C-alpha positions in Angstrom: 0.0 0.0 0.0 2.8 2.5 0.9 4.5 1.7 -2.5 1.3 2.5 -4.3 0.9 5.8 -2.4 4.6 6.7 -3.1 4.2 6.0 -6.9 1.0 8.1 -6.9 2.8 11.0 -5.3 5.8 10.8 -7.7 3.4 10.7 -10.7 1.6 13.7 -9.4 4.8 15.6 -8.9 5.9 14.6 -12.5 2.6 15.8 -14.0 2.8 19.0 -12.0 6.2 19.8 -13.4 5.0 19.0 -16.9 2.1 21.5 -16.4 4.1 24.5 -15.5 7.1 26.4 -17.1 10.4 26.7 -15.4 10.5 29.8 -13.3 13.8 31.8 -13.5 15.1 35.1 -12.2 16.1 38.2 -14.2 19.7 37.4 -14.1 19.1 34.0 -15.5 16.9 35.4 -18.3 19.6 37.8 -19.3 22.2 35.0 -19.3 20.0 32.9 -21.5 19.4 35.8 -24.0 23.1 36.4 -24.2 24.2 32.7 -24.7 21.3 30.9 -26.3 20.1 31.1 -29.9 16.4 30.9 -29.2 14.7 31.8 -25.9 11.0 32.1 -25.2 10.1 34.1 -22.2 6.7 34.6 -20.5 6.7 37.6 -18.3 4.1 36.7 -15.7 2.8 37.7 -12.3 1.1 35.9 -9.5 -2.7 35.6 -9.2 -3.1 36.5 -12.9 -5.6 34.5 -14.8 -4.5 35.7 -18.3 -0.9 34.8 -17.3 -2.1 31.3 -16.4 -3.9 30.9 -19.7 -0.7 31.9 -21.6 1.3 29.5 -19.5 -1.1 26.6 -20.3 -0.8 27.3 -24.0 3.0 27.4 -23.8 3.2 24.3 -21.8 1.2 22.4 -24.3 3.6 23.3 -27.1 6.9 23.4 -25.2 8.0 20.1 -26.6 7.3 21.4 -30.1 9.4 24.5 -29.5 12.2 22.5 -28.2 12.1 20.0 -31.0 11.7 22.5 -33.9 13.8 25.4 -32.5 15.8 23.9 -29.7 14.5 26.8 -27.8 14.5 27.5 -24.0 11.0 28.1 -22.7 10.9 29.8 -19.3 8.8 32.1 -17.1 9.8 35.0 -15.0 7.4 36.5 -12.4 7.2 40.2 -11.5 10.3 41.0 -13.6 11.9 44.4 -13.8 12.7 43.6 -17.5 9.2 43.3 -18.8 8.9 47.1 -19.5 11.8 46.9 -21.9 9.7 45.0 -24.3 6.2 46.1 -23.8 4.4 49.0 -22.0 1.5 46.6 -21.2 1.0 44.7 -18.0 1.7 41.0 -17.8 1.3 38.5 -19.5 4.0 39.5 -22.0 5.4 36.9 -24.3 8.7 37.6 -26.0 10.7 35.4 -28.5 14.4 36.1 -28.5 16.3 35.3 -31.7 20.1 35.8 -31.3 19.2 38.2 -28.5 16.8 40.3 -30.7 13.3 40.4 -29.1 10.0 39.8 -30.9 6.9 40.7 -28.9 4.1 38.2 -29.5 0.9 40.2 -30.3 -1.4 37.4 -31.3 -4.2 35.4 -29.7 -3.7 33.0 -26.8 -3.5 29.9 -29.0 -0.7 27.4 -29.0 -0.9 26.8 -32.8 -0.7 30.4 -33.6 2.2 31.0 -31.2 4.1 28.1 -32.7 3.4 29.4 -36.2 4.6 32.9 -35.3 7.8 31.8 -33.8 8.8 29.1 -36.4 8.2 31.5 -39.3 10.1 34.3 -37.7 13.3 32.5 -36.6 15.5 35.4 -37.8 15.4 39.1 -37.0 13.2 40.9 -39.5 14.3 44.5 -39.3 17.4 45.4 -41.5 19.9 47.9 -40.2 20.5 50.6 -42.8 23.4 53.1 -42.9 24.3 56.1 -44.9 26.2 53.8 -47.2 23.5 51.2 -47.7 20.2 53.1 -47.5 19.8 54.3 -51.1 21.3 51.0 -52.5 18.9 48.8 -50.7 15.8 50.9 -50.7 16.2 52.6 -54.0 13.9 55.2 -52.5 14.6 58.0 -55.1 15.2 55.8 -58.1 12.0 53.8 -58.5 11.8 51.7 -55.4 12.1 48.5 -57.3 13.0 46.7 -54.0 9.5 47.3 -52.7 8.0 49.5 -49.9 10.0 50.2 -46.9 8.8 51.2 -43.4 11.8 52.7 -41.6 12.2 53.6 -38.0 14.8 56.3 -37.1 16.4 56.0 -33.7 19.4 56.8 -31.6 21.3 54.8 -29.0 20.6 57.4 -26.3 16.9 57.2 -26.8 15.2 55.1 -24.1 11.9 54.9 -25.9 13.6 53.7 -29.1 15.2 50.8 -27.2 11.9 49.8 -25.7 10.4 49.8 -29.2 12.6 47.1 -30.7 10.4 44.1 -29.6 7.3 45.9 -30.9 9.1 46.9 -34.2 9.9 43.2 -34.9 6.3 42.3 -34.2 5.2 44.9 -36.8 7.6 43.2 -39.2 6.1 39.8 -38.5 2.7 41.1 -39.7 3.8 43.0 -42.9 7.0 41.2 -44.0 5.2 39.6 -47.0 4.4 43.0 -48.4 6.7 45.6 -46.9 10.3 45.7 -45.8 11.1 47.1 -42.3 14.3 48.7 -41.3 16.1 50.9 -38.7 18.4 53.8 -39.2 20.6 55.1 -36.3 20.1 58.9 -36.8 22.7 59.6 -34.1 25.4 57.4 -35.7 25.8 55.5 -38.9 22.7 57.0 -40.4 23.1 60.7 -39.5 23.4 61.9 -43.1 20.2 59.9 -44.0 18.4 61.4 -41.0 19.3 64.9 -42.2 18.3 64.1 -45.7 14.8 63.3 -44.6 14.6 66.1 -42.0 14.4 63.8 -39.1 14.9 66.0 -36.0 13.4 63.9 -33.2 13.4 60.2 -32.5 11.7 57.8 -32.6 10.4 58.7 -36.0 8.8 56.5 -38.7 8.6 57.0 -42.4 6.9 54.8 -45.1 8.6 54.9 -48.5 6.2 53.7 -51.1 6.2 54.1 -54.9 8.4 57.1 -55.0 6.6 58.9 -52.2 7.2 59.2 -48.5 4.6 59.3 -45.7 5.5 60.4 -42.2 3.9 58.8 -39.1 2.8 61.7 -37.0 1.0 59.8 -34.2 2.5 59.3 -30.8 1.0 55.9 -30.5 3.8 53.2 -30.7 1.7 50.1 -30.2 2.0 47.2 -32.8 -1.5 47.7 -34.1 -1.2 51.4 -34.8 2.1 51.1 -36.6 0.9 48.1 -38.6 -2.3 49.7 -39.7 -0.4 52.9 -40.8 1.9 50.8 -43.0 -0.9 48.8 -44.5 -3.6 51.4 -45.1 -3.7 54.4 -42.8 -0.9 56.1 -44.6 -3.4 57.2 -47.2 -4.6 59.8 -44.7 -1.2 61.5 -44.7 -0.1 64.0 -47.3 2.7 62.4 -49.4 6.0 64.1 -49.8 8.4 63.9 -52.6 11.5 61.9 -51.7 14.5 64.2 -51.7 17.7 63.2 -53.5 20.8 62.4 -51.4 22.5 65.7 -50.4 25.9 66.7 -51.7 28.6 66.9 -49.0 28.4 70.7 -49.0 24.6 70.8 -48.7 24.8 68.1 -45.9 27.3 70.2 -44.0 25.1 73.3 -44.2 22.1 71.2 -43.0 24.1 69.8 -40.2 25.2 73.3 -39.0 21.6 74.5 -39.1 20.3 71.4 -37.3 23.1 71.8 -34.7 22.2 75.5 -34.1 18.5 74.5 -33.7 19.4 71.9 -31.2 21.8 74.3 -29.3 20.1 77.7 -29.4 22.6 79.1 -26.9 25.2 78.8 -29.6 23.2 81.2 -31.8 22.9 83.7 -29.0 26.7 83.4 -28.4 27.4 84.0 -32.1 25.1 86.9 -32.2 26.6 88.4 -29.1 30.1 87.9 -30.4 29.1 89.6 -33.7 27.5 92.6 -32.0 30.5 93.0 -29.7 32.9 92.9 -32.7 30.7 95.5 -34.5 30.6 97.9 -31.5 34.4 97.4 -31.0 35.0 98.2 -34.7 32.8 101.4 -34.6 34.5 102.5 -31.4 38.0 102.1 -33.0 36.9 104.2 -36.0 35.5 106.8 -33.8 38.8 107.0 -31.8 40.8 107.1 -35.0 38.8 109.9 -36.4 39.2 112.0 -33.3 43.0 111.7 -33.1 43.8 113.6 -36.3 41.5 116.5 -35.2 43.3 116.7 -31.9 46.8 116.7 -33.6 45.6 119.4 -36.0 44.3 121.6 -33.2 47.6 121.3 -31.3 49.6 122.2 -34.4 47.5 125.4 -34.8 48.1 126.3 -31.1 51.9 126.0 -31.5 52.0 128.1 -34.6 50.1 130.9 -32.9 52.5 130.8 -30.0 55.5 131.2 -32.4 53.9 134.2 -34.1 53.5 136.0 -30.8 
């Protein structure tokens, strides 16, 4: 009888382990992201029914994810990292490919989750630079490579960093029709940023059939960005795509942009100019007075001699 009870307890423990994801801490998650090719992370919290529903779906397809992707499938509760990938509350499901996050934005369905992950095993967003932008997009020469939805960012922009997982999710929805890319306005894409008059980040521009459409909304959720790229851009006034700037024109633009970003420099330059102007006028005034004084002294000496 005792043996039967022991076997029953062991089976229950085994089944319990199979029905729950492995719980890890933030440090372990970061280590997995750095070292493993594929990692699926459920950001969860306690006493959360939607979180439990997601966990049940993930548990049912965990073996498929391990078999098809050799992926780690883990859960972390009340994590400080969750806001790096989504502004929403838990549950948040993120698929890391070579460390690049993709936010899952679909239904709570194991088949849909598996399809999304297995069809997006590689990062979707291309990194464009000043040297590669025109060659890959052909934005001003006919756009024969298709439409491009481009996010301009900078490494010191916190919101831009938090957008990466959502941007990959946008790419997962539109990749069959539209290319997505990123341009580092503060680094390797500075010239390109000035070419398209991008002054603040994050900024989004859709390049379509020789025209460009700017995303003016301050809503950076997956649905809003996806809808803009697919159809909502028609509500925006299209702009003609400017040709690449010559080095001189780009230098002038760079100076203008820098002065706008640093207005104190303009005030300093204006103050220096006015100071120089007043100094020049004062010098001319002094020089004009000196000959008159010398002439007056000469006349006085001549009068003294005549006496």
